[in-house]
Chimera marker file (.cmm) of the C-alpha trace (Angstrom):
<marker_set name="trace">
<marker id="1" x="97.363" y="128.227" z="135.099" r="1" g="1" b="0" radius="0.5"/>
<marker id="2" x="97.677" y="130.070" z="131.887" r="1" g="1" b="0" radius="0.5"/>
<marker id="3" x="100.382" y="130.096" z="129.324" r="1" g="1" b="0" radius="0.5"/>
<marker id="4" x="104.189" y="131.546" z="128.964" r="1" g="1" b="0" radius="0.5"/>
<marker id="5" x="106.322" y="132.068" z="125.978" r="1" g="1" b="0" radius="0.5"/>
<marker id="6" x="109.832" y="131.029" z="126.786" r="1" g="1" b="0" radius="0.5"/>
<marker id="7" x="111.858" y="132.948" z="124.518" r="1" g="1" b="0" radius="0.5"/>
<marker id="8" x="115.409" y="132.056" z="125.410" r="1" g="1" b="0" radius="0.5"/>
<marker id="9" x="117.691" y="130.497" z="128.057" r="1" g="1" b="0" radius="0.5"/>
<marker id="10" x="121.092" y="132.073" z="129.111" r="1" g="1" b="0" radius="0.5"/>
<marker id="11" x="123.864" y="130.990" z="131.293" r="1" g="1" b="0" radius="0.5"/>
<marker id="12" x="124.688" y="134.808" z="132.194" r="1" g="1" b="0" radius="0.5"/>
<marker id="13" x="122.154" y="136.798" z="134.239" r="1" g="1" b="0" radius="0.5"/>
<marker id="14" x="123.411" y="140.022" z="132.846" r="1" g="1" b="0" radius="0.5"/>
<marker id="15" x="122.783" y="138.924" z="129.078" r="1" g="1" b="0" radius="0.5"/>
<marker id="16" x="119.272" y="137.312" z="130.250" r="1" g="1" b="0" radius="0.5"/>
<marker id="17" x="118.285" y="140.918" z="131.906" r="1" g="1" b="0" radius="0.5"/>
<marker id="18" x="119.379" y="142.771" z="128.849" r="1" g="1" b="0" radius="0.5"/>
<marker id="19" x="117.592" y="140.715" z="126.230" r="1" g="1" b="0" radius="0.5"/>
<marker id="20" x="114.449" y="140.659" z="128.575" r="1" g="1" b="0" radius="0.5"/>
<marker id="21" x="114.348" y="144.344" z="128.892" r="1" g="1" b="0" radius="0.5"/>
<marker id="22" x="114.492" y="144.781" z="125.019" r="1" g="1" b="0" radius="0.5"/>
<marker id="23" x="111.530" y="142.540" z="124.796" r="1" g="1" b="0" radius="0.5"/>
<marker id="24" x="109.512" y="143.437" z="127.780" r="1" g="1" b="0" radius="0.5"/>
<marker id="25" x="109.971" y="139.816" z="129.343" r="1" g="1" b="0" radius="0.5"/>
<marker id="26" x="110.889" y="138.592" z="132.779" r="1" g="1" b="0" radius="0.5"/>
<marker id="27" x="113.597" y="136.617" z="133.927" r="1" g="1" b="0" radius="0.5"/>
<marker id="28" x="113.875" y="133.515" z="136.397" r="1" g="1" b="0" radius="0.5"/>
<marker id="29" x="116.124" y="130.805" z="137.083" r="1" g="1" b="0" radius="0.5"/>
<marker id="30" x="114.422" y="127.677" z="138.082" r="1" g="1" b="0" radius="0.5"/>
<marker id="31" x="117.243" y="125.382" z="137.486" r="1" g="1" b="0" radius="0.5"/>
<marker id="32" x="120.741" y="125.793" z="135.752" r="1" g="1" b="0" radius="0.5"/>
<marker id="33" x="119.790" y="128.568" z="133.367" r="1" g="1" b="0" radius="0.5"/>
<marker id="34" x="118.284" y="131.868" z="133.425" r="1" g="1" b="0" radius="0.5"/>
<marker id="35" x="114.849" y="131.853" z="131.530" r="1" g="1" b="0" radius="0.5"/>
<marker id="36" x="113.582" y="134.776" z="129.591" r="1" g="1" b="0" radius="0.5"/>
<marker id="37" x="109.796" y="134.486" z="129.484" r="1" g="1" b="0" radius="0.5"/>
<marker id="38" x="106.579" y="136.657" z="128.496" r="1" g="1" b="0" radius="0.5"/>
<marker id="39" x="103.482" y="136.211" z="130.107" r="1" g="1" b="0" radius="0.5"/>
<marker id="40" x="101.473" y="134.743" z="131.778" r="1" g="1" b="0" radius="0.5"/>
<marker id="41" x="98.659" y="134.842" z="129.161" r="1" g="1" b="0" radius="0.5"/>
<marker id="42" x="95.109" y="133.801" z="129.774" r="1" g="1" b="0" radius="0.5"/>
<marker id="43" x="94.380" y="132.818" z="126.144" r="1" g="1" b="0" radius="0.5"/>
<marker id="44" x="96.043" y="130.874" z="123.393" r="1" g="1" b="0" radius="0.5"/>
<marker id="45" x="95.628" y="133.935" z="121.010" r="1" g="1" b="0" radius="0.5"/>
<marker id="46" x="97.715" y="136.092" z="123.456" r="1" g="1" b="0" radius="0.5"/>
<marker id="47" x="100.465" y="133.576" z="123.822" r="1" g="1" b="0" radius="0.5"/>
<marker id="48" x="100.811" y="133.343" z="119.915" r="1" g="1" b="0" radius="0.5"/>
<marker id="49" x="100.866" y="137.032" z="119.485" r="1" g="1" b="0" radius="0.5"/>
<marker id="50" x="103.858" y="137.023" z="122.097" r="1" g="1" b="0" radius="0.5"/>
<marker id="51" x="105.317" y="134.019" z="120.580" r="1" g="1" b="0" radius="0.5"/>
<marker id="52" x="105.203" y="135.810" z="117.004" r="1" g="1" b="0" radius="0.5"/>
<marker id="53" x="106.806" y="138.899" z="118.871" r="1" g="1" b="0" radius="0.5"/>
<marker id="54" x="109.606" y="136.750" z="120.370" r="1" g="1" b="0" radius="0.5"/>
<marker id="55" x="110.417" y="135.144" z="116.809" r="1" g="1" b="0" radius="0.5"/>
<marker id="56" x="110.277" y="138.335" z="115.082" r="1" g="1" b="0" radius="0.5"/>
<marker id="57" x="113.168" y="139.688" z="117.682" r="1" g="1" b="0" radius="0.5"/>
<marker id="58" x="115.216" y="136.791" z="116.523" r="1" g="1" b="0" radius="0.5"/>
<marker id="59" x="114.493" y="134.126" z="119.091" r="1" g="1" b="0" radius="0.5"/>
<marker id="60" x="113.547" y="131.336" z="116.517" r="1" g="1" b="0" radius="0.5"/>
<marker id="61" x="113.428" y="128.605" z="119.253" r="1" g="1" b="0" radius="0.5"/>
<marker id="62" x="110.742" y="130.567" z="121.292" r="1" g="1" b="0" radius="0.5"/>
<marker id="63" x="107.790" y="128.259" z="122.409" r="1" g="1" b="0" radius="0.5"/>
<marker id="64" x="104.541" y="128.362" z="124.409" r="1" g="1" b="0" radius="0.5"/>
<marker id="65" x="104.530" y="126.532" z="127.761" r="1" g="1" b="0" radius="0.5"/>
<marker id="66" x="102.003" y="126.009" z="130.535" r="1" g="1" b="0" radius="0.5"/>
<marker id="67" x="102.496" y="128.430" z="133.440" r="1" g="1" b="0" radius="0.5"/>
<marker id="68" x="101.894" y="125.819" z="136.041" r="1" g="1" b="0" radius="0.5"/>
<link id1="1" id2="2" r="1" g="1" b="0" radius="0.2"/>
<link id1="2" id2="3" r="1" g="1" b="0" radius="0.2"/>
<link id1="3" id2="4" r="1" g="1" b="0" radius="0.2"/>
<link id1="4" id2="5" r="1" g="1" b="0" radius="0.2"/>
<link id1="5" id2="6" r="1" g="1" b="0" radius="0.2"/>
<link id1="6" id2="7" r="1" g="1" b="0" radius="0.2"/>
<link id1="7" id2="8" r="1" g="1" b="0" radius="0.2"/>
<link id1="8" id2="9" r="1" g="1" b="0" radius="0.2"/>
<link id1="9" id2="10" r="1" g="1" b="0" radius="0.2"/>
<link id1="10" id2="11" r="1" g="1" b="0" radius="0.2"/>
<link id1="11" id2="12" r="1" g="1" b="0" radius="0.2"/>
<link id1="12" id2="13" r="1" g="1" b="0" radius="0.2"/>
<link id1="13" id2="14" r="1" g="1" b="0" radius="0.2"/>
<link id1="14" id2="15" r="1" g="1" b="0" radius="0.2"/>
<link id1="15" id2="16" r="1" g="1" b="0" radius="0.2"/>
<link id1="16" id2="17" r="1" g="1" b="0" radius="0.2"/>
<link id1="17" id2="18" r="1" g="1" b="0" radius="0.2"/>
<link id1="18" id2="19" r="1" g="1" b="0" radius="0.2"/>
<link id1="19" id2="20" r="1" g="1" b="0" radius="0.2"/>
<link id1="20" id2="21" r="1" g="1" b="0" radius="0.2"/>
<link id1="21" id2="22" r="1" g="1" b="0" radius="0.2"/>
<link id1="22" id2="23" r="1" g="1" b="0" radius="0.2"/>
<link id1="23" id2="24" r="1" g="1" b="0" radius="0.2"/>
<link id1="24" id2="25" r="1" g="1" b="0" radius="0.2"/>
<link id1="25" id2="26" r="1" g="1" b="0" radius="0.2"/>
<link id1="26" id2="27" r="1" g="1" b="0" radius="0.2"/>
<link id1="27" id2="28" r="1" g="1" b="0" radius="0.2"/>
<link id1="28" id2="29" r="1" g="1" b="0" radius="0.2"/>
<link id1="29" id2="30" r="1" g="1" b="0" radius="0.2"/>
<link id1="30" id2="31" r="1" g="1" b="0" radius="0.2"/>
<link id1="31" id2="32" r="1" g="1" b="0" radius="0.2"/>
<link id1="32" id2="33" r="1" g="1" b="0" radius="0.2"/>
<link id1="33" id2="34" r="1" g="1" b="0" radius="0.2"/>
<link id1="34" id2="35" r="1" g="1" b="0" radius="0.2"/>
<link id1="35" id2="36" r="1" g="1" b="0" radius="0.2"/>
<link id1="36" id2="37" r="1" g="1" b="0" radius="0.2"/>
<link id1="37" id2="38" r="1" g="1" b="0" radius="0.2"/>
<link id1="38" id2="39" r="1" g="1" b="0" radius="0.2"/>
<link id1="39" id2="40" r="1" g="1" b="0" radius="0.2"/>
<link id1="40" id2="41" r="1" g="1" b="0" radius="0.2"/>
<link id1="41" id2="42" r="1" g="1" b="0" radius="0.2"/>
<link id1="42" id2="43" r="1" g="1" b="0" radius="0.2"/>
<link id1="43" id2="44" r="1" g="1" b="0" radius="0.2"/>
<link id1="44" id2="45" r="1" g="1" b="0" radius="0.2"/>
<link id1="45" id2="46" r="1" g="1" b="0" radius="0.2"/>
<link id1="46" id2="47" r="1" g="1" b="0" radius="0.2"/>
<link id1="47" id2="48" r="1" g="1" b="0" radius="0.2"/>
<link id1="48" id2="49" r="1" g="1" b="0" radius="0.2"/>
<link id1="49" id2="50" r="1" g="1" b="0" radius="0.2"/>
<link id1="50" id2="51" r="1" g="1" b="0" radius="0.2"/>
<link id1="51" id2="52" r="1" g="1" b="0" radius="0.2"/>
<link id1="52" id2="53" r="1" g="1" b="0" radius="0.2"/>
<link id1="53" id2="54" r="1" g="1" b="0" radius="0.2"/>
<link id1="54" id2="55" r="1" g="1" b="0" radius="0.2"/>
<link id1="55" id2="56" r="1" g="1" b="0" radius="0.2"/>
<link id1="56" id2="57" r="1" g="1" b="0" radius="0.2"/>
<link id1="57" id2="58" r="1" g="1" b="0" radius="0.2"/>
<link id1="58" id2="59" r="1" g="1" b="0" radius="0.2"/>
<link id1="59" id2="60" r="1" g="1" b="0" radius="0.2"/>
<link id1="60" id2="61" r="1" g="1" b="0" radius="0.2"/>
<link id1="61" id2="62" r="1" g="1" b="0" radius="0.2"/>
<link id1="62" id2="63" r="1" g="1" b="0" radius="0.2"/>
<link id1="63" id2="64" r="1" g="1" b="0" radius="0.2"/>
<link id1="64" id2="65" r="1" g="1" b="0" radius="0.2"/>
<link id1="65" id2="66" r="1" g="1" b="0" radius="0.2"/>
<link id1="66" id2="67" r="1" g="1" b="0" radius="0.2"/>
<link id1="67" id2="68" r="1" g="1" b="0" radius="0.2"/>
</marker_set>
């Protein structure tokens, strides 16, 4: 389990990779879009800190998700 922070979704892999490198995130494509995520985190506090980091970097729609 654990928690992830989804910072953004991209239609272009190169843009997703560039943004992820700047934030220290990973990129995956479970569906139509490339997702930039931080984590997984074992605690809610760690996830909240990563969420704050993502929002400070300009990703205002970032959110915490379960890493199931």
